[in-house]
Backbone as a ProteinNet text record, in pm:
[ID]
protein_1_A
[PRIMARY]
MTTSDRTVDSTRVWTTLLTNTKYLPGLLALEYSLRRAGTKYPFVVLYTSTLEPEGHAALDRRGIAKKEIPYLLPKVHKDYGVEVRFYDCWSKLQPFNLTEFERVVQLDSDMIVLQNMDELMEMELNDTDRVFAASHACTCNPFQKPHYPKDWIPENCSFTHQHSDPDTAQVEGAATDTGLAICNGGLQVVNPSQETYDKIIGAMSEPSMTDNYEFADQSLLSDVFRNAWVPLSYKYNALKTLRDIHKPIWRDEEVKNVHYILTPKPWELKDETNELFEWWWKINDERHVVEKEAGVYDGF
[TERTIARY]
21764.2	21638.2	21663.8	21572.9	21588.6	21476.9	21487.1	21383.5	21247.3	21245.5	21117.6	21046.1	21118.9	21058.1	20985.4	21003.8	20941.5	20790.9	20718.5	20572.3	20522.8	20611	20576.1	20685.9	20654.7	20750.9	20832.3	20909	20993.9	21104.7	21221.2	21332	21340.4	21252.1	21250.7	21107.5	21090	20954.3	20944.5	20821.9	20784.3	20728.5	20759.6	20701.1	20652.6	20561.3	20519.7	20485.1	20501.7	20474.4	20330.1	20266.2	20130.5	20121.1	20097.4	20085.8	19942.3	19856.3	19714.6	19637.3	19505.9	19422.9	19417.4	19482.4	19478.1	19529.4	19633	19694.4	19645.6	19551.3	19507.4	19450.8	19368.1	19321.6	19437.6	19540.1	19656.7	19730.4	19746	19814.8	19743.5	19612.6	19536.9	19548.1	19548.2	19566.3	19706.9	19805.9	19944.1	19958.8	19907.1	19917.9	19851.7	19734.7	19664.4	19744.3	19802.4	19876	20000	20063.8	20178.7	20136.5	20027	19976.6	19931.5	19867.7	19819.6	19935.5	20050.5	20168.9	20244.3	20195.2	20252.1	20374.1	20389.2	20504.8	20498.4	20614	20618.8	20660.4	20669.6	20714.3	20601.3	20597.5	20489.5	20505.1	20395.4	20384	20355.6	20431.4	20415.1	20396.5	20292.8	20268.1	20344.9	20427.1	20497.6	20415	20350.6	20261.3	20319.1	20276.2	20316.9	20198.5	20224.6	20119.9	20009.1	20031.3	19931.2	19821.2	19835.8	19735.4	19604.2	19495.6	19364.2	19311.8	19219	19161.7	19099.8	19033.1	18971.6	19076.4	19197	19305.7	19348.3	19363.3	19396.9	19288.3	19163	19051.9	19053.3	19081.8	19084.7	19195.7	19311.7	19422.9	19390.9	19338.2	19306.7	19198.2	19103.3	18992	19043.8	19152.5	19209.6	19326.6	19359	19468.1	19604.5	19621.4	19749.3	19839.6	19959.4	20054.1	20096	20122.8	20162.6	20261.7	20339.9	20442.5	20455.3	20450.4	20464	20610.2	20634.6	20768.9	20762.2	20872.4	20873.8	20865.2	20800.3	20794.3	20928.9	20995	21132.9	21138.4	21210.9	21231	21373.9	21429	21562.5	21566.1	21684.6	21700.7	21652.8	21680.2	21636.3	21533.2	21420.8	21310.5	21355.1	21311.3	21331.6	21195	21177.6	21049.7	21041.8	20944.8	20926.4	20815.9	20764.5	20666.7	20545.2	20516.4	20397.8	20415.5	20537.9	20564.4	20555.9	20438.1	20421	20444	20434.1	20454.1	20592.6	20689.4	20825.7	20846	20757.5	20772.4	20756.4	20661.5	20642.1	20756.4	20819.9	20918.7	21038.5	21072.5	21186.5	21165.4	21042.2	21014.8	21034.4	21044.8	21071.9	21215.2	21294.5	21430.3	21432.8	21320.8	21316	21346	21317.8	21352.8	21499.9	21588.1	21729.9	21754	21657.9	21671.5	21599.1	21533.8	21456.3	21547.4	21640.2	21745	21696	21569	21513.7	21492.9	21504.2	21490.7	21624.8	21644.1	21763.8	21748.9	21628.5	21603.4	21466.8	21463.5	21338.9	21333.1	21222.2	21198.7	21084.4	21121.1	21025.2	20958.9	20826.4	20749.1	20662.3	20644.5	20547.3	20406.5	20311.7	20173.7	20101.2	20158.7	20096.4	20159.9	20184.3	20240	20141.7	20156.7	20080.5	20174.1	20178	20268.8	20198.6	20262.3	20205.3	20266.2	20391.7	20461.1	20541.9	20563.2	20641	20781.3	20825.7	20960.6	21032.3	21008	21071.8	21223.5	21275.8	21421.3	21487.7	21411.6	21467.6	21500.7	21436.3	21463.4	21593.9	21643.5	21760.9	21884.9	21870.8	21985.5	22092.9	22215.9	22329.4	22343.4	22357.2	22391.9	22507	22577.3	22680.3	22684.8	22776.3	22780	22886.6	22937.6	23042.3	22997.1	22990.2	22956	22820.8	22745.8	22610.5	22519.9	22511.4	22442	22291.5	22235	22092.6	22075	21956.5	21925.9	21801.3	21799.6	21685.8	21696.5	21588.9	21592.4	21629.1	21673.6	21705.5	21578.8	21595.5	21488.9	21488.9	21372	21364.2	21380.6	21482.3	21511	21478.1	21379.4	21339	21251.1	21182.4	21086	20988.8	20915	20829.3	20717	20676.1	20568.3	20621.4	20753.8	20818	20782.2	20791.9	20764.9	20872.8	20833.9	20932.3	21022.5	20977.3	21058.3	21155.4	21152.6	21248.5	21385.1	21493.5	21627.2	21640.4	21717.6	21733.8	21804	21883.8	21955.3	21871	21744.7	21653.9	21598.2	21675.1	21639.8	21666.8	21602.7	21619	21763.7	21847.7	21987.7	22059.4	22011.4	22075.3	22004.5	21908.3	21832.3	21901.6	21914.7	21980.1	21906.9	21775.1	21698.9	21725.9	21749.7	21783.2	21908.7	22001.9	22128.4	22110.3	21992.7	21967.8	21887.9	21848.6	21766.1	21833.5	21964.6	22037	22055.9	22022.5	22040.4	21921.3	21803.5	21682.6	21683.3	21754.5	21758.8	21824.7	21934.4	22002.5	21916.1	21835.9	21748.9	21646.8	21617.4	21522.6	21587.5	21719.7	21794.5	21854	21903.8	21968.9	21955.2	21976.8	21973.2	22106.5	22108.3	22234.3	22325.1	22454.9	22549.7	22508.4	22541.8	22495.1	22546.6	22656.3	22709.5	22660.5	22559.4	22504.2	22408.1	22411	22319.6	22341.6	22233.9	22244.3	22266.4	22271.1	22306.4	22214.2	22083.2	21984.8	21893	21875	21783	21641.4	21543.5	21405.5	21375.7	21320.6	21299.7	21175.4	21102.5	20977.5	20993	21103.3	21134.5	21278.6	21299	21433	21453.4	21560.2	21597.7	21707	21680.3	21764	21802	21927.6	21969.5	21981.4	21884.5	21889.1	22020.9	22072.4	22202.5	22210	22252.3	22264.6	22369	22477.4	22583.5	22531.3	22456.8	22401.5	22299.6	22214.8	22112.8	22177.3	22285.5	22356.1	22409.4	22454.3	22501.1	22385.5	22269.1	22150.6	22110.5	22103.9	22065.9	22170.5	22296.1	22401.9	22382.2	22345.8	22320.6	22198.3	22095.9	21973.4	21993.8	22103.7	22133.8	22218.1	22255.7	22340.8	22261.6	22220.4	22144.1	22217.4	22350.3	22427	22406.8	22365.8	22337.7	22190	22102.7	21959.3	21903.7	21966.4	21921.7	21928.3	22015.9	22034.8	21954.9	21882.9	21809.8	21669.1	21657.8	21530.5	21425.4	21469.4	21376	21385.9	21412.2	21407.7	21489.4	21422.2	21491.4	21580.6	21530.9	21610.4	21730.7	21719.9	21835.5	21942.7	21900	21995.8	22065.5	21988.8	22047.8	22146.9	22112	22197.9	22326.4	22321.5	22438.6	22525.6	22467.6	22544.4	22605.3	22534.3	22582.3	22612.4	22670.5	22703.8	22791.9	22749	22820.4	22832.8	22746.4	22750.8	22615.8	22536.4	22406.8	22394	22300.1	22281.7	22167.1	22193.7	22088.1	22001.1	21876.8	21782.9	21724.1	21676.4	21602.5	21478.5	21440.2	21318.9	21196.6	21198.6	21078.3	21033.7	21124.5	21088.5	21025.2	21041.6	20984.6	20949.6	20854.2	20819.9	20733.5	20799	20729.2	20631.5	20509.5	20405.3	20442.3	20523.2	20562	20659.4	20730.2	20831.9	20771.6	20650	20587.6	20579.5	20564.8	20557.5	20691.1	20763.2	20884.1	21010	21001.8	21114.5	21064.9	20990.7	20934.4	21038.6	21160	21258.8	21291.8	21276.9	21311.9	21190	21075.3	20956.5	20898.3	20876.5	20809.6	20702.6	20578	20467.1	20486.8	20532.5	20542.4	20655.1	20747.5	20859.2	20831.1	20741.1	20716.6	20663	20726.8	20684.7	20608.5	20635	20577.2	20561.2	20437.8	20410.8	20401.4	20464.2	20464.4	20386.9	20272.9	20184.5	20223.6	20339.8	20390.9	20302.7	20320.5	20248.3	20097.7	20020.2	19874	19808.7	19685.6	19606.6	19651.8	19612	19635.9	19520.7	19543.4	19437.6	19308.4	19318.9	19197.5	19121.1	19183.1	19116.2	19043.6	19073.6	19017	19012.1	18893.2	18880	18877.5	18997.4	19014.2	19028.1	18923.2	18923.8	19002.4	19052.5	19135.2	19283.4	19316.9	19455.3	19480	19555.9	19574.5	19643.7	19739.9	19808	19713	19621.1	19520.2	19428.5	19398.7	19314.6	19380.7	19513	19584.3	19558.3	19567.9	19546.9	19403.5	19306.9	19166.3	19124.9	19183.9	19152.6	19187.7	19305.5	19348.7	19269.5	19243.5	19169.5	19024.4	18962.3	18825.4	18821.7	18924.4	18935	18948.8	19028.1	19042.6	18907.9	18830.5	18700.4	18608.1	18612.5	18529.9	18571.3	18702	18753.3	18719	18733.3	18704.9	18556.4	18471.3	18326.7	18287.5	18349.7	18321.7	18362.4	18461.8	18508.5	18435.7	18337.8	18259.7	18324.8	18420.2	18489.9	18454.2	18390.3	18365.8	18346.7	18442.9	18439.6	18465.3	18455.2	18474.9	18617.6	18711.2	18851	18887.2
-117.2	-187.3	-320.3	-411.8	-544.8	-572.7	-688.6	-725.9	-736.9	-765.2	-776.9	-642.8	-532.6	-399.9	-364	-444.1	-412.5	-432.5	-338.1	-347.1	-424.9	-451.4	-527.3	-628.6	-728.8	-834.5	-798.1	-691.4	-646	-560.1	-565.8	-482.3	-351.3	-333.6	-211.7	-159.6	-34.6	19.4	163.5	198.6	338.3	388.5	511	567.8	709.8	754.3	894.2	933.8	1062.2	1114.8	1161.8	1131.6	1179.6	1226.3	1356.8	1412.6	1448.7	1463.8	1494.4	1457	1474.3	1429.2	1528.9	1643.1	1744	1688	1605.3	1549.6	1407.9	1358.3	1220	1191	1278.2	1249.9	1235.2	1318.5	1307.5	1177.7	1139	1014.3	894.2	891	776.8	769	884.8	886.8	841.7	883.9	843.2	692.4	637.4	492.3	415.2	461.1	394.6	405.7	523.1	544.5	456.7	430.4	339.7	199.1	150.7	17.5	15.9	121.6	133.3	127.2	180.9	180.8	48.1	-45.4	-179.4	-198.9	-118.4	-139.2	-276.3	-333.8	-461.5	-443.2	-317.2	-288.6	-228.8	-260.1	-211.2	-64.2	-10.9	129.8	136.1	218.9	231.4	378.3	406.3	542.1	562.8	667.2	704.5	812.4	776.5	871.2	914.5	1032.5	1084.2	1078.2	1106.9	1098.4	1200.6	1296.5	1400.6	1355.1	1238.3	1191.4	1158.5	1214.5	1197.4	1054.1	1011.7	876	845.8	944.8	918.6	891.1	944.9	913.9	768.9	723.2	582.3	491.4	528.3	445.5	434.1	544.8	543.7	453.6	458.1	372.3	225.8	198.5	60.4	2.2	85.5	40.5	-7.6	52.7	19.3	-77.9	-118.6	-213.7	-156.9	-26.7	38.3	27.5	-24.8	-42.8	92.5	95.1	220.5	193.6	295	283.9	419.2	418.2	544.2	585.4	714.7	770.6	892.4	927.8	1049.5	1173.6	1276.6	1405.4	1473.7	1504.5	1552.2	1704.2	1769.2	1914.2	1946.9	2060.5	2101.7	2122.7	2114.6	2131.3	2268.4	2370	2506.2	2548.2	2600.9	2638.3	2737.9	2714.1	2809.1	2855.2	2986.3	3043.3	3048.1	2976.1	2976.5	3071.6	3151.2	3252.5	3193.2	3243	3197.4	3056.8	3009	2877.4	2768.3	2753	2656.3	2512.5	2487.5	2352.3	2297.9	2388.4	2342.8	2277.9	2302.2	2236.1	2085.1	2042.4	1899	1838.3	1919.6	1866.6	1800.9	1845.1	1782.4	1632.1	1592	1449.7	1365.9	1431.8	1357.2	1304.9	1340.2	1286.8	1152.7	1112.5	988.4	862.2	857	735	696.6	793.6	760.6	673.5	671.9	596.1	461.8	430.1	305.2	190.5	155.5	60	-84.1	-108.2	-241.5	-264.3	-156.2	-165.1	-139.5	-201.7	-177.3	-51.5	-26.2	87.8	146.6	277	350.8	461.3	469.4	583	663.2	778.8	866.2	958	964	1046.4	1143.7	1263.3	1355.2	1310.1	1339.9	1295	1373.7	1485.1	1562.4	1528.4	1399.5	1348.5	1250.3	1228.5	1123.8	1054.3	922.2	843.5	806.5	838.7	812.5	690.3	660.6	546.4	474.8	346.2	266.6	325.2	334	385.1	297.3	166.8	71.4	71.8	127.4	133.3	211.2	298.5	373.1	281	166.6	69.6	-6.3	-1.9	-81.6	2.4	133	215.9	211.5	232.8	221.3	344.8	321.2	425	373.6	464.5	423.8	525.8	508.4	597.9	705.8	727.2	828.5	940.5	909.7	1015.5	994.3	893.3	867.1	831.6	922.1	894.8	882.5	964.3	956.7	1010.9	993	1046	1132.8	1238.9	1330.9	1415.5	1481.3	1579.7	1715.3	1804.6	1939.9	2016.1	2114.4	2211.1	2312.5	2363.1	2474.4	2602.2	2679.8	2801.7	2927.7	2917.5	3033.3	3131.5	3082	3163.2	3232.2	3154.7	3212.9	3301.4	3280.5	3362.2	3479.4	3499.6	3615.1	3627.7	3516.9	3521.5	3605.2	3712	3806.2	3748.5	3644	3587	3480.1	3449.4	3354.3	3422.5	3344.9	3404.3	3485.6	3592.3	3682.6	3615.6	3512.1	3445.2	3336.9	3323	3229.7	3297.4	3289.1	3348.9	3246.4	3259.8	3160.1	3132.1	3234.4	3214.9	3117.7	3105.1	3017.1	2883	2855.8	2731.5	2619.2	2504.8	2390.3	2346.4	2359.9	2319.5	2411.8	2538.3	2632.4	2586.8	2530.6	2485.3	2364.5	2302.1	2186.9	2222.5	2346.7	2386.2	2355.5	2364.1	2342.8	2195.1	2107.1	1962.9	1886.7	1906	1844.1	1691.7	1631.3	1485	1428.2	1488.5	1443.4	1465.7	1571.9	1603.1	1493.3	1412.9	1302.1	1183.1	1183.1	1068.6	1096.8	1218.9	1253.4	1402.1	1438.4	1578.4	1644.9	1776.2	1849	1808.4	1828.9	1794	1859.2	1795.6	1844	1983	2026	2159.1	2265.1	2231.3	2325.4	2421.8	2547.4	2646.1	2662.3	2661.7	2677	2544.4	2436.1	2303.8	2259.2	2278	2240.9	2131.7	2026.8	1920.9	1955.1	1891.8	1901.6	1778.3	1798.9	1688.3	1606.3	1635.7	1565.4	1418.8	1381.9	1241.7	1218.7	1125.8	1092.5	941.9	901.5	760.6	738.3	650.2	640.9	497	476.7	353.6	386.7	347.9	384.4	342.6	430.9	407.4	485.2	419.5	488.2	598.3	572.2	672.4	797.5	776.3	889.8	965	891.1	954.6	1034.4	983.8	1056	1189.5	1192.8	1319.3	1418.5	1366.6	1451.7	1508.3	1422.3	1466.8	1562.7	1538.1	1628.6	1768.8	1777.3	1908.3	1974.7	1895.6	1950.5	1998.3	1956.4	1997	2123.6	2175.5	2294	2414	2505.2	2622.9	2705.7	2705.9	2782.5	2728.3	2602.1	2542	2555.9	2514.4	2515	2655.1	2755.9	2893.8	2932.1	2865.9	2898	2807.9	2712.3	2616.8	2669.3	2752.9	2818.1	2721	2604.9	2508.5	2372.9	2381	2264.3	2146.1	2031.8	1907	1917.5	1981.2	1983.8	2076.7	2180	2266.1	2188.6	2111.3	2032.1	1928.8	1853.4	1749.8	1808.5	1922.1	1984.7	2037.5	2072.7	2125.8	2014.4	1927	1821.9	1724.3	1699.5	1603.4	1672.5	1790.5	1866.8	1784.3	1776.7	1700.9	1551.9	1502.8	1360.4	1294.2	1351.6	1291.6	1276.9	1194	1163.1	1248.1	1328.9	1413.2	1335.7	1314.3	1243.3	1336	1276.8	1352.7	1415.3	1530.7	1599.2	1508.2	1408.1	1328.5	1246	1224	1149	1237.1	1366.3	1462.9	1586.7	1567.9	1671.5	1779	1879.2	1989.4	2051.4	2075.6	2120.6	2250.2	2333.2	2461.3	2445.2	2333	2314.1	2311.7	2265.8	2251.4	2385.4	2492.4	2626	2697.9	2691.9	2774.4	2704	2573	2499.9	2414.2	2476.8	2408.2	2336.3	2391.1	2322.9	2180.7	2148.5	2012.5	1925.5	1986.5	1907.7	1833	1703.5	1621.7	1538.4	1561.9	1491.5	1341	1287.8	1142.4	1081.9	1165.7	1116.8	1122.1	1209.5	1232.3	1106.1	1069.3	950.7	985.1	1101.1	1135.9	1287.4	1333.7	1477.6	1518.5	1630.2	1683.7	1815.1	1813.9	1931.6	2024.3	2088	2178.4	2301.8	2371.7	2496.4	2470.8	2575.5	2563.9	2631.1	2587.8	2483.9	2344.4	2245.9	2107.1	2059	1957.1	1910	1872.2	1809	1765.3	1882.7	2001.8	2120.6	2198.4	2166	2242.9	2155.9	2123.3	2044.5	2142	2181.3	2283.4	2216.1	2223.3	2156.3	2233.7	2351.1	2428.4	2399.9	2324.5	2291.9	2146	2123.5	1986.9	1897.2	1951.6	1870.1	1829	1917.5	1880.7	1772.6	1778.7	1677.1	1540	1536	1408.8	1348.8	1432.7	1385.1	1337.3	1417.1	1383.2	1257.1	1235.3	1113.8	990.1	990	876.2	868	982.3	980.3	936.7	981.2	936.4	785.5	735.6	590.9	518.6	575.5	517.6	508	614.5	614.4	505	483.8	379	242	216.8	88.4	68.2	174.1	161.7	138.3	206.8	186.8	43.3	-12.3	-151	-245.4	-202.2	-283.7	-247.7	-158.8	-120.6	-16.6	57.7	160.7	298.2	378.1	517.8	597.6	683.9	759	908.2	953.2	1095.3	1135.2	1042.3	1071.5	1026.8
8598.6	8574.8	8504.9	8517.1	8460.1	8361.8	8297.1	8200.7	8266.8	8396.8	8467	8478.5	8454.4	8460.8	8331.8	8227.4	8099.4	8106.1	8047.7	8045.7	7924.9	7829.8	7709.7	7682.2	7602.5	7573.2	7449.6	7461.2	7351.5	7410	7349.1	7396	7318.9	7220.4	7138.6	7133.5	7169.9	7182.8	7133.9	7094.7	7074.5	7207.4	7244.1	7364.9	7337.9	7422.2	7421	7563	7592.7	7726.1	7736.7	7850	7875.2	8020.2	8038.1	8173.1	8208.3	8106.3	8128.8	8002.8	8006	7893.6	7778	7791.9	7685.9	7553.5	7561.9	7441.1	7411	7488.4	7471.1	7332.4	7271.8	7135.3	7036.7	7054	6967.8	6989.3	7114.3	7147.2	7086.9	7097.9	7044.9	6893.3	6828.7	6683.3	6646	6723.8	6699.9	6712.3	6821	6842.5	6729.1	6687.3	6577.5	6448.1	6423.8	6298.6	6290.6	6403	6403.7	6363.3	6420.8	6384.5	6238.9	6197.1	6058.7	5959.2	5999.6	5913.8	5919.1	6000	6001	6088.3	6193	6280.2	6346.6	6371.7	6442.6	6588.4	6630.5	6766.4	6850.1	6978.9	7065.2	7103.2	7152.7	7190.8	7340.5	7411.2	7556.2	7592.9	7668.6	7717.1	7847.2	7850.4	7972.2	8041.5	8149.6	8215.8	8350.6	8393.5	8524	8619.9	8745.2	8848	8827	8736.8	8710.5	8615.1	8553.7	8457.7	8528.3	8476.4	8536.9	8519.8	8607.6	8598.6	8462.7	8401	8270.7	8162.7	8182.1	8090.3	8102.1	8225.3	8248.4	8191.9	8213.8	8166.2	8014.5	7946.3	7799.8	7747.3	7810.7	7769.3	7797.3	7915.6	7952.9	7862.6	7827.2	7741.8	7606.2	7561.8	7431	7440.8	7560.3	7577.7	7546.6	7566.5	7538.1	7660.7	7640.4	7750.8	7807.4	7937.3	8000.8	8113	8142.6	8246.7	8315.9	8446.6	8520	8528.2	8509.4	8522.5	8614.1	8678.6	8760.7	8672.1	8723.6	8653.8	8673.5	8564.4	8569.9	8554.1	8643.1	8636.8	8678.9	8633	8677.7	8828.8	8885.3	9029.7	9075.5	8994.8	9024.9	8921.6	8967	8878.3	8772.2	8649.3	8540.6	8492.3	8480.9	8439.8	8287.7	8230.3	8085.7	8040.7	8131.7	8094.2	8025.6	7905	7831.7	7774.9	7766.3	7707.2	7813.9	7873.3	7982.6	7936.7	7806.1	7753	7786	7805.8	7827.6	7964.5	8059.4	8189.3	8174.4	8092.9	8069.2	7988.6	7905.6	7810.5	7877.8	7998.4	8065.6	8084.5	8106.9	8130.1	8004.7	7888.4	7765	7761.7	7862.5	7872.8	7946.4	8003.5	8080.6	7999	7868.1	7793.5	7803	7825.5	7840.8	7964.1	8055	8179.4	8175.7	8065.6	8056.4	8014.1	8102.1	8066.1	8054.9	8084.2	8058	7908.6	7829.9	7684.7	7616.1	7500.2	7420	7335.3	7290.4	7201.4	7233.4	7247	7266.3	7161.9	7091.1	7001.8	7062.8	7115.8	7182.7	7080.2	7083.7	6991.1	7069	7015.4	7073.5	7036.9	7122.9	7100.5	6992.4	6949.2	6840.7	6706	6686.5	6561.5	6499.6	6369.6	6301.5	6204.6	6209.7	6126.3	5996.5	5884.8	5752.8	5685.9	5718.6	5658.6	5766.3	5745.5	5839.1	5855	5978.6	6005	6108.1	6096.6	6186.8	6174.9	6066.6	6050.9	6164.5	6229.6	6342.4	6459.3	6463.9	6569.9	6547.1	6425.1	6390	6362.3	6346.8	6310.8	6419.4	6376.8	6468.3	6557	6685.7	6782	6867.3	6934.7	7030.1	7143.2	7236.3	7352.4	7341.1	7218.3	7200	7106.4	6975.2	6879.6	6811.7	6855.8	6804.3	6922.5	7016.8	7142.7	7123	7036.7	7003.3	6862.7	6808.6	6675.7	6684.7	6604.7	6602.1	6476.4	6442.5	6334.6	6393.8	6307.9	6352.8	6391.4	6476.2	6502.1	6388.2	6354.1	6259.7	6340.5	6308	6384.3	6305.3	6217.3	6136	6213.5	6316.3	6390.8	6295	6214.5	6110.1	6162.9	6286.7	6343.4	6425.2	6416.6	6480.8	6629	6699.6	6843.2	6911.7	6980.7	7034.8	7143.2	7212.4	7320.4	7271	7141.4	7086.4	7073.1	7074.9	7061	6932.5	6940.3	6826.1	6708.5	6736.2	6626.9	6560.1	6600.7	6533.6	6408.5	6303	6174.4	6064.6	5947.6	5840.5	5803.2	5805.2	5767.4	5860.1	5982.3	6080	6095.9	6009.3	6019.4	5942.3	6004.1	5939.8	5814.1	5811.7	5693.5	5575.3	5601.3	5494.4	5421.4	5495.5	5437.6	5345.9	5349.1	5262.4	5137.6	5123.1	5008.5	4874.9	4871.1	4745.6	4712.8	4805.8	4784.6	4843.2	4784.7	4840.6	4837.9	4742.9	4738.1	4863.7	4904.6	5025.9	5149.1	5147.4	5261.6	5287.3	5185.8	5203.9	5274	5278.4	5331.4	5468.9	5486.8	5613	5641.3	5765.8	5802.7	5775.8	5785.6	5774.4	5890.3	5873.7	5979.7	6111.6	6221.6	6351.9	6386.6	6325	6355.6	6258	6177.5	6080.2	6148.6	6105	6161.7	6310.9	6387.6	6532.9	6604.2	6527.3	6581.4	6694.5	6674.4	6775.9	6721.6	6799.1	6758.5	6803	6739.9	6785.5	6869.9	6988.7	7081.4	7055.6	6948.4	6921.7	6890.2	6827.7	6799.8	6840	6930.1	6976.9	6967.5	6901.6	6894.2	6998.1	7093.6	7213.7	7245.3	7282.4	7348.7	7497	7578.7	7720.6	7785.5	7869	7931.5	8062	8167.6	8296.3	8288.4	8216.2	8202.4	8131.2	8023.4	7949.6	8034.1	8102.8	8186.7	8299.5	8355.2	8461.4	8409.9	8285.7	8227.1	8215.8	8177.4	8164.7	8300.4	8401.1	8535.5	8591.7	8559.4	8603.6	8549.3	8421.9	8360.9	8422.7	8451	8508.9	8652.4	8712.9	8850.1	8855.7	8738.4	8731.4	8680.5	8769.5	8725.5	8621	8625.1	8527.3	8386.4	8376.7	8247.2	8211.9	8303.3	8271.7	8251.4	8310.7	8289.3	8142.3	8067.5	7925.9	7833	7889.2	7806.8	7779.1	7677	7645.2	7592.4	7544.2	7487.1	7557.9	7687.7	7776.8	7724.8	7703.5	7671.5	7549.4	7442.6	7320.4	7334.2	7416	7441.6	7517.5	7616.9	7694.4	7607.1	7531	7446.2	7346.7	7288.8	7188.7	7249.8	7377.7	7447.2	7503.2	7582.5	7649.7	7549.4	7439.1	7339.5	7206.4	7215	7094.4	7001.3	6875.1	6771.4	6803.8	6892.4	6928.5	6905.7	6814.1	6781.2	6630.4	6589.5	6447.5	6391.8	6288.3	6231.2	6132.2	6168.4	6082.1	5976.7	5869.9	5769.2	5831.9	5777.8	5824.2	5818	5728.7	5702.2	5822.3	5919.2	6039.4	6146.9	6132.9	6227.5	6145.7	6055.7	5957.6	6023.5	6077.1	6142.2	6043.6	6088.7	5995.7	5924.6	5988.3	5928.7	5812.7	5807.5	5703.4	5564.1	5553.1	5420.7	5348.3	5424	5364.7	5364.2	5474.3	5483.2	5433.6	5411.8	5353	5236.4	5148.5	5031.4	4946.5	4931.5	4846.6	4889.5	5017.5	5060.3	5088.9	5117.1	5155.1	5035.7	5052.7	4951.5	5021.7	4984.9	5050.7	5051.8	4938.9	4926.1	5010.6	5057.2	5138.1	5288.1	5327.3	5469.9	5538.1	5646.9	5722.1	5849.9	5903.7	6033.6	6042.6	6053.6	6062.6	6208.8	6240.9	6377.1	6378.1	6446.2	6449.3	6564	6546.1	6648.4	6661.9	6773.2	6801.9	6811.3	6810.5	6821.1	6701.4	6667.8	6734.2	6692.5	6769.9	6734.9	6646.3	6565.8	6474.1	6545.1	6662.2	6732.6	6794.4	6793.3	6845.5	6736.6	6611.9	6501.2	6376.6	6330.9	6208	6090.6	6047.4	5943.6	5807.8	5728.8	5598.7	5493.6	5530.2	5437	5458	5561.6	5592.9	5556.8	5451.1	5401.6	5503.6	5577.1	5677.7	5788.8	5824	5922.5	5865.4	5738.1	5674.5	5683	5670.1	5683.4	5821	5923.9	6060.4	6078.7	6032.8	6053.1	5976.9	5861.5	5786.1	5868.4	5929	6009.4	6138.9	6200.6	6326.4	6307	6197.6	6168.9	6146.9	6079.8	6057.8	6191.6	6281.6	6416.5	6486.8	6479.2	6546.1	6491.8	6360.6	6300.4	6354.1	6354.1	6402.2	6549.3	6628.7	6771.6	6798.1	6723.7	6741.8	6710.4	6605.9	6570.7	6683.3	6761	6874.1	7003.4	6992.3	7109.5	7197.7	7141	7218.4	7164.1	7246.2	7210.2	7338.1	7367.1	7492.5	7473	7348.1	7322.6	7294.7	7311.8	7281.7	7140.1
[MASK]
++++++++++++++++++++++++++++++++++++++++++++++++++++++++++++++++++++++++++++++++++++++++++++++++++++++++++++++++++++++++++++++++++++++++++++++++++++++++++++++++++++++++++++++++++++++++++++++++++++++++++++++++++++++++++++++++++++++++++++++++++++++++++++++++++++++++++++++++++++++++++++++++++++++++++++

């Protein structure tokens, strides 16, 4: 791809995937929160052909840049059972192929940014031992989901290994080989590269590999690039569950980006007893006020 393929006049961008309008309220809150935090980099929605017309209209109404990408799936179908969300997750690997950009920071749409994190656009990556950056996955399985791997227990969680050194946890993640050595795909810092993308597609073409990828994109990244990624502090991808199950490292004032994993999502339930949900609603309510003043109100 060339510079002419860029949808915005910047070589460094935030992106998020949108396949349907289910996550659109979250996406709009995310985009607003990035601007609210003072980012100097543009935001681009990576959409697939499945996005409904009302989704396009909502983005266009707000002047949000967008770029169509192919819907990505393994060569041989893998059944994720009740975890249908994982079918969409493969397409979150597409930023590795956006070679018209120098740096892409991919965010999940169920996130809200509380503090500026533009430093992710400048951090050093390479094509050998720093291929991408991400935070670890929490492998505690706090809700005891029976279909999760049996080794997903607190003792094997990378965050558990940081309980004894919470100060360091605010600066960096545990080493990539700590615990089960699995990244969380919700935030990925990427230098797009055809060579790297070819490795990803190669893995997706091998059923012997994808059959073992229980968590889609993040399983693949953790396997193909084992010990070749940069472990970020939890604060850049602060999974909502960490506040309770990893209290020794969580600090409200340090958190830059909250990730509302699992269900329900904040826009599905205005729960005034959940402080993390209140954080999301405060920013989203502010977004609605600003949009109404600009003459934009469409229910999203």
